[in-house]
VEXVEXDREN-998599 format. One record per residue (C-alpha): residue in one letter; chain; y, x, z. Coordinates in steps of 0.02 Angstrom, whole numbers, plus 50000, padded with zeros to 5 digits. Example, Ala and Ser with C-alpha at 12.3 -4.5 7.8 and 13.67 -1.06 7.14 Angstrom:
2
{node A A {49775 50615 50390}}
{node S A {49947 50684 50357}}
% end
This chain:
561
{node X A {48943 49452 50285}}
{node X A {48973 49286 50382}}
{node X A {48987 49120 50298}}
{node X A {49151 49032 50326}}
{node X A {49153 48854 50389}}
{node X A {49186 48734 50251}}
{node X A {49331 48638 50322}}
{node X A {49296 48489 50207}}
{node X A {49127 48465 50294}}
{node X A {49204 48449 50470}}
{node X A {49222 48287 50562}}
{node X A {49408 48332 50583}}
{node X A {49435 48343 50396}}
{node X A {49350 48171 50374}}
{node X A {49461 48101 50504}}
{node X A {49617 48179 50431}}
{node X A {49573 48103 50257}}
{node X A {49558 47929 50333}}
{node X A {49714 47956 50438}}
{node X A {49811 48009 50285}}
{node X A {49760 47852 50190}}
{node X A {49817 47741 50329}}
{node X A {49986 47834 50370}}
{node X A {50151 47779 50295}}
{node X A {50278 47915 50346}}
{node X A {50433 47834 50425}}
{node X A {50537 47963 50515}}
{node X A {50678 47838 50548}}
{node X A {50554 47721 50626}}
{node X A {50462 47853 50729}}
{node X A {50625 47925 50801}}
{node X A {50689 47748 50837}}
{node X A {50528 47703 50933}}
{node X A {50506 47872 51019}}
{node X A {50673 47940 51089}}
{node X A {50576 48089 51157}}
{node X A {50501 48145 50992}}
{node X A {50613 48291 50964}}
{node X A {50590 48358 51135}}
{node X A {50410 48332 51130}}
{node X A {50384 48418 50958}}
{node X A {50496 48569 50993}}
{node X A {50410 48735 51039}}
{node X A {50475 48906 51093}}
{node X A {50404 49069 51041}}
{node X A {50496 49219 51102}}
{node X A {50680 49192 51057}}
{node X A {50641 49060 50927}}
{node X A {50667 48880 50955}}
{node X A {50552 48783 50827}}
{node X A {50585 48600 50802}}
{node X A {50438 48518 50715}}
{node X A {50493 48340 50746}}
{node X A {50556 48312 50564}}
{node X A {50378 48335 50493}}
{node X A {50275 48200 50427}}
{node X A {50150 48194 50576}}
{node X A {50112 48086 50722}}
{node X A {50034 48143 50882}}
{node X A {49866 48087 50806}}
{node X A {49900 48201 50655}}
{node X A {49930 48352 50766}}
{node X A {49778 48311 50872}}
{node X A {49672 48305 50719}}
{node X A {49741 48459 50646}}
{node X A {49713 48563 50805}}
{node X A {49538 48493 50809}}
{node X A {49517 48560 50634}}
{node X A {49574 48728 50694}}
{node X A {49433 48718 50829}}
{node X A {49304 48662 50705}}
{node X A {49338 48807 50581}}
{node X A {49335 48932 50729}}
{node X A {49512 48989 50715}}
{node X A {49508 49057 50895}}
{node X A {49357 49166 50842}}
{node X A {49435 49225 50689}}
{node X A {49592 49278 50783}}
{node X A {49490 49368 50909}}
{node X A {49398 49459 50775}}
{node X A {49560 49511 50693}}
{node X A {49640 49576 50858}}
{node X A {49474 49667 50901}}
{node X A {49468 49761 50731}}
{node X A {49320 49680 50659}}
{node X A {49306 49702 50469}}
{node X A {49370 49532 50422}}
{node X A {49439 49598 50255}}
{node X A {49262 49584 50184}}
{node X A {49290 49630 50003}}
{node X A {49360 49799 50060}}
{node X A {49255 49811 50213}}
{node X A {49410 49848 50323}}
{node X A {49482 49797 50489}}
{node X A {49645 49703 50483}}
{node X A {49754 49778 50619}}
{node X A {49936 49761 50574}}
{node X A {49953 49690 50754}}
{node X A {49901 49865 50817}}
{node X A {50056 49938 50738}}
{node X A {50163 49856 50876}}
{node X A {50052 49867 51025}}
{node X A {50154 49949 51176}}
{node X A {50111 50131 51206}}
{node X A {50037 50085 51377}}
{node X A {49930 49938 51313}}
{node X A {49771 49911 51407}}
{node X A {49625 49927 51372}}
{node X A {49649 50057 51234}}
{node X A {49605 49988 51063}}
{node X A {49458 50091 50987}}
{node X A {49400 50033 50814}}
{node X A {49263 50124 50714}}
{node X A {49269 50259 50840}}
{node X A {49453 50296 50820}}
{node X A {49579 50273 50955}}
{node X A {49697 50165 50856}}
{node X A {49832 50161 50993}}
{node X A {49844 50354 50992}}
{node X A {49852 50367 50803}}
{node X A {49987 50234 50796}}
{node X A {50091 50310 50930}}
{node X A {50076 50485 50851}}
{node X A {50137 50421 50686}}
{node X A {50278 50322 50769}}
{node X A {50340 50474 50865}}
{node X A {50334 50578 50705}}
{node X A {50436 50446 50616}}
{node X A {50556 50428 50761}}
{node X A {50584 50616 50773}}
{node X A {50620 50635 50587}}
{node X A {50737 50480 50592}}
{node X A {50838 50564 50727}}
{node X A {50851 50726 50628}}
{node X A {50922 50630 50482}}
{node X A {51038 50528 50591}}
{node X A {51111 50675 50687}}
{node X A {51134 50784 50534}}
{node X A {51003 50910 50591}}
{node X A {50908 50877 50426}}
{node X A {51014 50936 50281}}
{node X A {50997 50957 50093}}
{node X A {50995 51126 50003}}
{node X A {51182 51144 50027}}
{node X A {51184 51121 50212}}
{node X A {51262 50949 50198}}
{node X A {51198 50807 50300}}
{node X A {51111 50660 50215}}
{node X A {51222 50505 50185}}
{node X A {51097 50404 50071}}
{node X A {50916 50379 50085}}
{node X A {50829 50308 49923}}
{node X A {50661 50228 49961}}
{node X A {50543 50229 49809}}
{node X A {50401 50109 49826}}
{node X A {50336 49938 49760}}
{node X A {50265 49784 49832}}
{node X A {50244 49802 50022}}
{node X A {50313 49976 50012}}
{node X A {50478 49895 49950}}
{node X A {50495 49714 49994}}
{node X A {50471 49734 50183}}
{node X A {50586 49882 50210}}
{node X A {50728 49814 50096}}
{node X A {50715 49640 50178}}
{node X A {50729 49716 50351}}
{node X A {50871 49837 50298}}
{node X A {50975 49690 50231}}
{node X A {50936 49585 50384}}
{node X A {50988 49719 50505}}
{node X A {51142 49793 50418}}
{node X A {51245 49774 50569}}
{node X A {51138 49899 50659}}
{node X A {51142 50027 50523}}
{node X A {51230 50193 50574}}
{node X A {51401 50219 50505}}
{node X A {51392 50344 50358}}
{node X A {51213 50303 50309}}
{node X A {51154 50197 50170}}
{node X A {50983 50154 50110}}
{node X A {50944 50105 49931}}
{node X A {50776 50038 49860}}
{node X A {50697 50075 49695}}
{node X A {50539 49981 49649}}
{node X A {50540 49919 49471}}
{node X A {50470 50039 49342}}
{node X A {50606 49978 49222}}
{node X A {50712 50134 49213}}
{node X A {50873 50037 49242}}
{node X A {50823 50016 49423}}
{node X A {50820 50202 49466}}
{node X A {50969 50241 49348}}
{node X A {51081 50111 49431}}
{node X A {51033 50160 49609}}
{node X A {51073 50345 49593}}
{node X A {51215 50341 49466}}
{node X A {51352 50365 49590}}
{node X A {51260 50473 49714}}
{node X A {51274 50659 49760}}
{node X A {51106 50743 49746}}
{node X A {51160 50862 49883}}
{node X A {51172 50722 50012}}
{node X A {51032 50617 49949}}
{node X A {50858 50603 50034}}
{node X A {50709 50515 49937}}
{node X A {50561 50433 50023}}
{node X A {50416 50407 49915}}
{node X A {50310 50270 49985}}
{node X A {50132 50260 49918}}
{node X A {49971 50267 50024}}
{node X A {49867 50347 49887}}
{node X A {50015 50436 49809}}
{node X A {49953 50368 49642}}
{node X A {50042 50206 49620}}
{node X A {50100 50207 49434}}
{node X A {50273 50133 49466}}
{node X A {50311 50233 49619}}
{node X A {50255 50401 49550}}
{node X A {50345 50372 49387}}
{node X A {50502 50334 49481}}
{node X A {50472 50480 49598}}
{node X A {50465 50601 49445}}
{node X A {50622 50527 49371}}
{node X A {50709 50548 49539}}
{node X A {50651 50726 49548}}
{node X A {50714 50765 49377}}
{node X A {50883 50684 49423}}
{node X A {50895 50789 49576}}
{node X A {50858 50950 49487}}
{node X A {50977 50915 49353}}
{node X A {51121 50865 49464}}
{node X A {51094 51017 49588}}
{node X A {51082 51138 49441}}
{node X A {51236 51070 49358}}
{node X A {51336 51085 49514}}
{node X A {51265 51264 49537}}
{node X A {51198 51215 49703}}
{node X A {51028 51288 49652}}
{node X A {50977 51414 49523}}
{node X A {50881 51358 49375}}
{node X A {50708 51428 49436}}
{node X A {50549 51360 49485}}
{node X A {50566 51430 49662}}
{node X A {50736 51340 49679}}
{node X A {50670 51178 49614}}
{node X A {50525 51183 49733}}
{node X A {50642 51220 49880}}
{node X A {50759 51070 49833}}
{node X A {50611 50953 49829}}
{node X A {50554 51011 50001}}
{node X A {50731 50972 50068}}
{node X A {50765 50809 49978}}
{node X A {50597 50721 49973}}
{node X A {50477 50660 50102}}
{node X A {50330 50546 50084}}
{node X A {50245 50407 50164}}
{node X A {50062 50432 50114}}
{node X A {49899 50495 50174}}
{node X A {49856 50584 50014}}
{node X A {49920 50756 50073}}
{node X A {49845 50851 49930}}
{node X A {49943 50744 49803}}
{node X A {50099 50756 49911}}
{node X A {50095 50937 49914}}
{node X A {50059 50949 49719}}
{node X A {50228 50849 49698}}
{node X A {50316 50978 49799}}
{node X A {50337 50882 49964}}
{node X A {50297 50973 50124}}
{node X A {50137 50892 50194}}
{node X A {50228 50907 50369}}
{node X A {50355 50790 50306}}
{node X A {50220 50656 50256}}
{node X A {50201 50507 50367}}
{node X A {50033 50423 50364}}
{node X A {49957 50247 50389}}
{node X A {49786 50177 50381}}
{node X A {49687 50072 50262}}
{node X A {49679 49932 50391}}
{node X A {49865 49900 50359}}
{node X A {49889 49795 50200}}
{node X A {50046 49834 50105}}
{node X A {50129 49668 50139}}
{node X A {50096 49689 50324}}
{node X A {50161 49865 50329}}
{node X A {50349 49860 50365}}
{node X A {50314 49907 50546}}
{node X A {50216 50055 50503}}
{node X A {50278 50220 50425}}
{node X A {50327 50120 50277}}
{node X A {50474 50074 50380}}
{node X A {50539 50252 50394}}
{node X A {50686 50210 50290}}
{node X A {50728 50072 50413}}
{node X A {50700 50182 50562}}
{node X A {50821 50311 50490}}
{node X A {50953 50170 50457}}
{node X A {50944 50074 50625}}
{node X A {50874 50217 50734}}
{node X A {50711 50232 50830}}
{node X A {50771 50123 50981}}
{node X A {50809 49975 50867}}
{node X A {50652 50001 50770}}
{node X A {50557 49991 50934}}
{node X A {50645 49824 50979}}
{node X A {50580 49765 50804}}
{node X A {50402 49810 50854}}
{node X A {50429 49719 51022}}
{node X A {50483 49569 50930}}
{node X A {50324 49575 50823}}
{node X A {50213 49601 50979}}
{node X A {50290 49445 51068}}
{node X A {50228 49333 50930}}
{node X A {50060 49422 50926}}
{node X A {50032 49388 51110}}
{node X A {50097 49206 51090}}
{node X A {49971 49166 50950}}
{node X A {49830 49264 51039}}
{node X A {49847 49175 51211}}
{node X A {49931 49005 51188}}
{node X A {49836 48847 51170}}
{node X A {49838 48775 50993}}
{node X A {49936 48627 51044}}
{node X A {50087 48734 51098}}
{node X A {50049 48883 50980}}
{node X A {50199 48891 50857}}
{node X A {50110 48991 50712}}
{node X A {49955 48895 50726}}
{node X A {50046 48728 50718}}
{node X A {50160 48780 50574}}
{node X A {50001 48851 50477}}
{node X A {49909 48684 50508}}
{node X A {50058 48586 50443}}
{node X A {50053 48687 50285}}
{node X A {49875 48638 50260}}
{node X A {49918 48460 50301}}
{node X A {50047 48459 50159}}
{node X A {49944 48556 50035}}
{node X A {49779 48474 50058}}
{node X A {49819 48296 50111}}
{node X A {49999 48264 50040}}
{node X A {49986 48364 49874}}
{node X A {50126 48479 49901}}
{node X A {50129 48628 49784}}
{node X A {50276 48731 49848}}
{node X A {50365 48774 50006}}
{node X A {50548 48813 50032}}
{node X A {50613 48937 50155}}
{node X A {50802 48916 50177}}
{node X A {50886 49042 50294}}
{node X A {51061 48995 50346}}
{node X A {51102 49176 50386}}
{node X A {51159 49282 50236}}
{node X A {51078 49438 50302}}
{node X A {50908 49355 50278}}
{node X A {50940 49334 50094}}
{node X A {50788 49438 50049}}
{node X A {50671 49351 50175}}
{node X A {50610 49213 50051}}
{node X A {50563 49352 49922}}
{node X A {50474 49447 50064}}
{node X A {50377 49291 50108}}
{node X A {50320 49265 49920}}
{node X A {50213 49421 49932}}
{node X A {50157 49386 50108}}
{node X A {50096 49217 50079}}
{node X A {50049 49212 49894}}
{node X A {49960 49382 49879}}
{node X A {49870 49333 50043}}
{node X A {49819 49157 50008}}
{node X A {49816 49148 49813}}
{node X A {49631 49144 49807}}
{node X A {49501 49033 49726}}
{node X A {49344 49107 49811}}
{node X A {49302 49109 49991}}
{node X A {49265 49269 50091}}
{node X A {49078 49254 50055}}
{node X A {49109 49242 49863}}
{node X A {49083 49056 49848}}
{node X A {49214 48943 49764}}
{node X A {49341 48863 49875}}
{node X A {49318 48690 49921}}
{node X A {49506 48645 49934}}
{node X A {49672 48686 49856}}
{node X A {49736 48851 49926}}
{node X A {49907 48926 49939}}
{node X A {50081 48869 49898}}
{node X A {50227 48939 49797}}
{node X A {50352 49004 49925}}
{node X A {50532 49010 49867}}
{node X A {50708 48991 49929}}
{node X A {50886 49052 49937}}
{node X A {51009 49077 50085}}
{node X A {51120 48941 50152}}
{node X A {51239 48839 50059}}
{node X A {51199 48937 49899}}
{node X A {51040 48835 49887}}
{node X A {51127 48673 49927}}
{node X A {51235 48699 49767}}
{node X A {51082 48746 49662}}
{node X A {50914 48662 49695}}
{node X A {50928 48545 49844}}
{node X A {50946 48403 49724}}
{node X A {50764 48415 49689}}
{node X A {50717 48428 49877}}
{node X A {50818 48273 49914}}
{node X A {50795 48159 49770}}
{node X A {50655 48229 49662}}
{node X A {50478 48166 49640}}
{node X A {50395 48317 49722}}
{node X A {50364 48336 49907}}
{node X A {50434 48499 49958}}
{node X A {50411 48549 50139}}
{node X A {50554 48662 50196}}
{node X A {50586 48782 50338}}
{node X A {50766 48795 50384}}
{node X A {50808 48961 50484}}
{node X A {50974 48987 50575}}
{node X A {51059 49098 50712}}
{node X A {51179 49030 50843}}
{node X A {51282 49186 50852}}
{node X A {51346 49270 50690}}
{node X A {51372 49453 50665}}
{node X A {51545 49417 50601}}
{node X A {51628 49272 50695}}
{node X A {51767 49234 50578}}
{node X A {51896 49091 50580}}
{node X A {51984 49005 50440}}
{node X A {52144 48958 50523}}
{node X A {52080 48865 50679}}
{node X A {51904 48831 50606}}
{node X A {51749 48927 50664}}
{node X A {51667 48958 50496}}
{node X A {51503 48990 50571}}
{node X A {51503 48823 50656}}
{node X A {51548 48747 50491}}
{node X A {51407 48837 50407}}
{node X A {51279 48777 50538}}
{node X A {51352 48594 50518}}
{node X A {51272 48605 50348}}
{node X A {51107 48673 50425}}
{node X A {51095 48522 50537}}
{node X A {51158 48397 50412}}
{node X A {51035 48450 50278}}
{node X A {50876 48424 50393}}
{node X A {50947 48259 50450}}
{node X A {50978 48200 50272}}
{node X A {50809 48252 50214}}
{node X A {50725 48163 50358}}
{node X A {50821 48005 50367}}
{node X A {50896 47980 50197}}
{node X A {51011 47842 50148}}
{node X A {50962 47663 50115}}
{node X A {51028 47554 49975}}
{node X A {51106 47444 50105}}
{node X A {51200 47592 50176}}
{node X A {51260 47646 50002}}
{node X A {51325 47465 49967}}
{node X A {51416 47464 50133}}
{node X A {51519 47612 50069}}
{node X A {51585 47494 49927}}
{node X A {51481 47581 49792}}
{node X A {51466 47489 49630}}
{node X A {51294 47398 49618}}
{node X A {51244 47484 49455}}
{node X A {51254 47656 49534}}
{node X A {51181 47614 49704}}
{node X A {51005 47678 49654}}
{node X A {51071 47846 49607}}
{node X A {51149 47865 49778}}
{node X A {50994 47811 49881}}
{node X A {50903 47949 49976}}
{node X A {50724 47903 50018}}
{node X A {50715 48020 50168}}
{node X A {50543 48066 50238}}
{node X A {50563 48241 50170}}
{node X A {50488 48360 50292}}
{node X A {50573 48507 50376}}
{node X A {50545 48631 50515}}
{node X A {50698 48705 50593}}
{node X A {50698 48880 50675}}
{node X A {50846 48927 50777}}
{node X A {50874 49096 50858}}
{node X A {51017 49164 50967}}
{node X A {51066 49300 50843}}
{node X A {50984 49412 50717}}
{node X A {50930 49556 50816}}
{node X A {50788 49675 50779}}
{node X A {50677 49583 50898}}
{node X A {50714 49419 50823}}
{node X A {50679 49483 50645}}
{node X A {50513 49550 50711}}
{node X A {50475 49378 50783}}
{node X A {50516 49292 50618}}
{node X A {50407 49412 50517}}
{node X A {50259 49398 50636}}
{node X A {50276 49213 50641}}
{node X A {50245 49196 50457}}
{node X A {50109 49332 50458}}
{node X A {50012 49218 50578}}
{node X A {50053 49061 50484}}
{node X A {49977 49139 50339}}
{node X A {49823 49193 50427}}
{node X A {49797 49017 50500}}
{node X A {49794 48941 50325}}
{node X A {49677 49074 50263}}
{node X A {49551 49035 50399}}
{node X A {49551 48847 50366}}
{node X A {49528 48880 50182}}
{node X A {49387 49010 50221}}
{node X A {49468 49142 50114}}
{node X A {49500 49330 50140}}
{node X A {49693 49337 50162}}
{node X A {49694 49528 50159}}
{node X A {49635 49583 49988}}
{node X A {49737 49572 49828}}
{node X A {49617 49591 49678}}
{node X A {49723 49483 49573}}
{node X A {49849 49616 49565}}
{node X A {49728 49737 49489}}
{node X A {49679 49677 49318}}
{node X A {49852 49675 49243}}
{node X A {49885 49852 49305}}
{node X A {49718 49914 49231}}
{node X A {49758 49832 49065}}
{node X A {49931 49907 49064}}
{node X A {49858 50083 49069}}
{node X A {49741 50042 48924}}
{node X A {49880 49960 48821}}
{node X A {50009 50097 48856}}
{node X A {49943 50209 48708}}
{node X A {49969 50063 48584}}
{node X A {50145 50039 48649}}
{node X A {50177 50224 48619}}
{node X A {50125 50208 48438}}
{node X A {49935 50244 48439}}
{node X A {49873 50148 48292}}
{node X A {49688 50148 48345}}
{node X A {49732 50079 48513}}
{node X A {49847 49946 48435}}
{node X A {49703 49892 48320}}
{node X A {49601 49865 48480}}
{node X A {49713 49733 48546}}
{node X A {49694 49542 48538}}
{node X A {49798 49467 48394}}
{node X A {49938 49399 48501}}
{node X A {49960 49566 48595}}
{node X A {49941 49667 48439}}
{node X A {50077 49565 48352}}
{node X A {50192 49579 48502}}
{node X A {50175 49764 48515}}
{node X A {50199 49784 48320}}
{node X A {50364 49687 48343}}
{node X A {50417 49790 48487}}
{node X A {50386 49950 48390}}
{node X A {50492 49883 48247}}
{node X A {50631 49845 48363}}
{node X A {50626 49999 48466}}
{node X A {50748 50138 48424}}
{node X A {50711 50316 48466}}
{node X A {50696 50355 48652}}
% end
């Protein structure tokens, strides 16, 4: 196991610390003194125009940050990831989500641990694509011979957040007559609400679980299977026999899993199981077979365009000098705010309603990846790590939490994301509503950057006693990302952008961004506590006083199931 470079011992870190002590952010002054600032600090990656000019940095800041990247060997870590070295050290695994979107004819072939990764990926992609076409064309039918009109994806974490985010983002590309719904929460309400108006005869379930053992997913899958059986029997679509039930599952359930024995035991034909690999982390898996529901919805061609978008950013981060490298610069800026400006959170604010689940997706990507307090060699971290990612789309956020970003005491870096061409170019009378919407996008970053002085407030005739309440300090940092439109390729670029931003931060902090042991303890304890919740007095007695008291009260309140 290699030892990570301790960023705090580098000359760049020392210089950044001194630089921060001397720096007084002044975006108004910086722009006034440097008319070329915006042009100089705008970068392009694929279809994404990224304006970094409203960040609290000077040229010296950026030079020191890229020097820091060199001194922690970011280029070496990037090369190791792309080559398939086992950089996920606590699980002794390669990290190859970038291999999921390599072109079929990529040269040289990627061989890792004796496996032809390219061939494996293309085989699964072809199988997913062929199945998607069967569903879309109506060739795949349920037990009554009717075509599928609703796909229900059952998964959790990366098996849910990525597919549902991408499905919502690409709704204009969804085939007419098809709908995908997503079940993740073990709260029985989630499944009950998602299926209550569906026809079992035209519903297809996808059970997404690599090990086919995830508690929440398998519980929901069994509930869905019971719902299917009850509905088909009640409508007399099948007989109430074991043979008929088995046949129904085979026609109405498929799996995304590599545990073929467990898939078969559930009743799913292993031929209808789509695999992926241990070098794909859940939160990096939307472009794997985990995206089967999405491939059905938008079609294999559009899914291929999504993969091309991912690959565009992969190549950019792999080959572009750090000074022009968008994911590297954005990751380093996050380090700057967390470690040198004491920022605790990061807002992601999409001015595109179809991206309304993107902040939730990024919560898992960033916080599960970089929420660590030990480095990849097991030693304690030497810096603060991670940020709380959060956000809401567009003007909804303006009428909710922007007050805190504009005038609060917390520094909250924010990424604003917009598209130039909407899916629905509507007009209100003679007003282009999308232009009005994006006027808010431009106005918010301007207001956050430049604020409003007391003199400007007074000049508007404001009474002196309320002048302080109407002053905006400015110097609130933002990055603006603008794309032509929200296509599959653009979505792939956006996702890959943040994947690599997250990786860059992890390298600087010396942490393994690809394990998630913090998820495990609560899951293990839930299994141990479950008997107490179900009324086992011995199990209840073994709990700590607080947990025991809460469970006892729950048992008092719970009516019969």
